[in-house]
C-alpha positions, 0 to 999 in steps of 0.5 A: 674196661675191655675184656675183648678177645683176651677172655678167650686167651685167658680161658684157654690158658688155665684149662691145663690146671683145672679138674672139674666134675662134669655136670655144670656148664654150657660150653661153646662148641668151637672151643671144646677142643681147647676147653673140654675135650681132655675132660670129656674123654677122661670121663668116657667120651670116645670121639673128638671135639672135631667130631662134634664141631667142625667147619672143615668136615661134616660133624654133629653140629650139622644135625642140630637145628633150632626148632621154631623159636624156642626148642631144639631138634635133631636130624635122624634120617638121610631124608631130613627127618627132624625129631624134637619134643611133643611139647615143642611140636604141640602148637602145630599139632593143635592147629591141625586138630579138630573135634573130628580129627583130634590129633592131640588126643589120637595122635597123627601119623603120616603113612607116606610122605604125601600125608605129611602136614605142612606148617606155615610159619614154622622154621628150623635153623641150622648153624653153619659156622660160629666166629669170634668177632669181639674186637670188630664189635667193640671197635670204637667202644670205650668205658667213658661212654654211656650205656646208650652210647655203647649200645648204638656203637655196638649195634652199628658195628653189628649191622656193618659186620653182618651186612658185609657178610650177608651181601656175599652169602646165601646164609644169614648172620647174627651177633650174640654177646657172651660173658655179659658183653665181654665177648662177642660171636657171629653166628652164621645160619641157614633157615629152612621154611618148609617143615612138615608134621610127619608124626606125633603120638597121642597126648596120653603118650606124648604128655603122659603125666601132664601138668601133674608130672611136669618137672618131676622125676621119675617120669614116664612121658613119651615126649616126642614128635617127628617133622621133616625138612623140605627144600627145593629141587636144588637143595636150597631152603625154600617156602612150602611148595608141593615141588619141594623134596626132602632135605639130604643132610650132611650128617644125621645121628645114628641111633643106639639100641644099647640104652644107657647104664648108671654112670655112663658118659652122655652129653647134650647138644642144643640151644639153651635159652637163658641162664643167670649163673653169675647174678649177685644176691640181690637179684636172686632175692628179687627173683625167688622171694619176691617175683616168683611168689607173686607170679605163682599165685596169678598163674595158679588162679588162671590154671584152676579156671582153665582146668574147671572148664576144660574137664567139662567140655572136650572142645574147650580142652582143645581150645585151651590146651596150648595155653594151659601148657604154656601158663602151667610150665613156667608156673611149676618151674618158678615153684621149684626154682624158688624152693631149690634156691632156698634149699641151697641156702643160695642167697646166703651163699651168694652173700658169702661169695660177695663178702669174699669178692669185696675183700678181694676188690679192696686188696686189689686196689681197684676202686671200681670193683670195690663199688660193685656190691653197694651199687648192685644193692642200690640199683636192685632196691630201685628196681624192686618196686618197678619190677613188681608193678610191671610183673603184675601188669603182665601177669595180672592185667594183660593176662586177661585175653580180651584185654590183650586182644584189644591192646593189638589195636593200638597201632590202628588208633594211632594211624587213624589219629595221626595219619588218617589219609594213609588209607594203604597203611590203615588197610594193611593194619586192618588185614593184620588185625583180621588175621589176628582176630581169626586166631584169637576166636579159634581158641577163645572161650568167654566164660573162662575169660570172664571168670579169669578177669574177675579173679585176676583184677582182685589179686592185682588190686589187693596185692599191688601197693597203692601208688603211681604204678597202679592203673586207674581202672583199679581205683574205679573198681574200688570206688565206683563198684565198691570192690565188686570185681564181678560187677566190674567184669560184667560191665566190661564184657556187656560193652566191649566188642572184643569178645564177639567175633561177629561184632569185631568183624563187622567193625573192621569190615566197615572201618573208617579212620574216624571210628577210632573213637569207638575203639577208645570208648571200648572198656577193654580197650581203655583198660589196655590203654591205661596199662600201655600208657602207665608202662610207657610213661613210668614203668618201661622207662624206669625199668630200662634205665635201672636195667641198663645200669645193672647190665653195665655193672654186671659186665664189670662184675663178670670180668672182675670175677674172672680176674679174681678166680683166675684157676676157675673155668667160666662158661657163658650164660645161655643165650639161645646159641648152640652149646654142649653140656656133659655129665653122667647118667645117674639117679639122685636123692631129693630128700632124706631117705629117698633115692630115685634110680636113673631110669623108668620103664613101661611098668611105671606107666601101668602103676600110674594108670588111672582112667579117671584122671586124664593125665594118667589114661593109658591107651588100649593099644599101649596096654596090649603091647605091655600085656603081651610084652611085644617090645621087639628089639627095643627091650633092654638087657633086663627084658623091660622097656625103658621109657626115660633116664636121668643124667647130670647134663646142665640144661634149661628151656631151649634144650627141649628136644636136644639130643642126648648122645653116648660116648660114641656120639650116637643118639640114646635119648631126647632131652625134654625136662629137668627134675623139679628139685633142680630147676634153680639150675638157671641160677645156681647148679647143684650137682647132687640133685640137678638132673636133665630128664630124657625119653629113652630113644628106644621108647621112641623107636617102639612107639613109632614101630610097634604102637603106631605101625609106622615102622617104614620110617625106621628104614631111613634111619641108622640103627646101631646095635653092638651086641 
């Protein structure tokens, strides 16, 4: 059952019959003219779709880059200044930080290009062009194929298409599925490899409110960091070199000093990572009522332990800053997501739609469509115990750092057993492990890991149902150690080498293939191996088979929904490709008798200030600027300094760092979060509470200019003030 290019034709035909309120939707840039331009302009946009995305002239898309592997960034100067979030640059800022040069706490500002810091491995990816290639990718595919056969044919077609393109081009090509595999696009990109740190505010600004305020509104976070793209002297992407020069972009964003007012039109241009708006109720129930609660408890346990030790020792705080942020971010998101779906009565709403769908399918006479819902029920019933076991393994077992570290040695053991004479391959593997080891011990604190192991193993063993999906070491704890998790932890740490840098260094330096037996006797390695073997023998294969069947059914269900609702406009789920979402600036009411307005100010930072709580410490310099009201041209019309604002643009992970643009396509903010009450927007969108949260661009300029005294950077930028 092939949808192919017809999905695009159908979508374009129905547009003229639609009236939608902007907010929900992550739209394909190359289709904006046909699908969205009219509505966007009716909402207030003053530019055209061609101004946003064009392959014939420079356009806004030429200033949007995927930052690293998981965020968005934008070019804001003629010399390739790259603006993203503080939390997106956090890992790189941390790598440059030491107790003596604590850039996380104190901030970092290069006062000239020579002081900018290189970041090995960091990339920024620019989209050159997007092409619809559905027919080419589905060539030779038919509905009689198994999922495996279908995937192999699509993979072969993809390799052929991208290889043929790349052999005659300096750019990279990849293909992504859209509409659950009913359509395909080829993405042509340029990858920049020399990205240098230019500036970052102290964490008391860039992470103000910390984990307490994460996912919350009102928000007062100066969540930004500045990098710069460098290229070789011919303007080509190149690895780091002192001879490289700043990138000269085709386009960079002008920056508005006007701010935003309630109901102003805005749009977000970026790389949303993943949404699942078209799932059946069985999937939403598994995510929000089973999976999320289990993972929330496991992550909260780790976070409490991280915090206990970090509060006592600044060195430990630096070591665990990135880990704490990563664990905390999704922990809090899951809480909001499950709460939001419950508040919306989302599962029952899904069921109501499914009843409507089933009746339509019966009336349509399509037997395949009539079987979709019963088949979903069966498949998710099979998936649930396997999914629960897998999530406990990852969040309860492999989340123990010493166990995760031991798992990296699987390949060395395999090489040593299967091919002991291949010294070249073994030496190469040892070299990789030495690099991993150095990174691991740089940010490792054994007392934390010991307490985490004791606590997580208890939750893992007591909450996971007994049966074939439990690793053997959990039974050992119950029998040999009489359920004494601390005693078992003491045993593991007294015998393992994976918690000791010196022991591990000595082992690797003197490694011979026959020494793999020592690894296999190590208790941390044995725990990792038991979980790895269990996953490979049972969990992984079962989960893959069930998910393949679900994916195949979801593709048909997606097509069927579009046939059932021909007058509805469908947008594809996010998949880390460039998208546009649009809406209006506005506050919202999260609960009875409460209304949050659409912006926050520096006044709110001072109201939250608490020198005894790290998340709410205000630096002396910021307090001085507040007291003197030295806001310069960055003050709002009301005289206050705006810090952030909220709007109804549909965003998700990956949109962090995305530019927020006004009706003229000028930069007015940088997206960095969503409000907690709206985090279920990955599954279901509620226009009454779903809000994206952005730093007001004027607060960014204020911090660079007034706070950091790095105003020379503004000379590269184009600032727009209409009044």
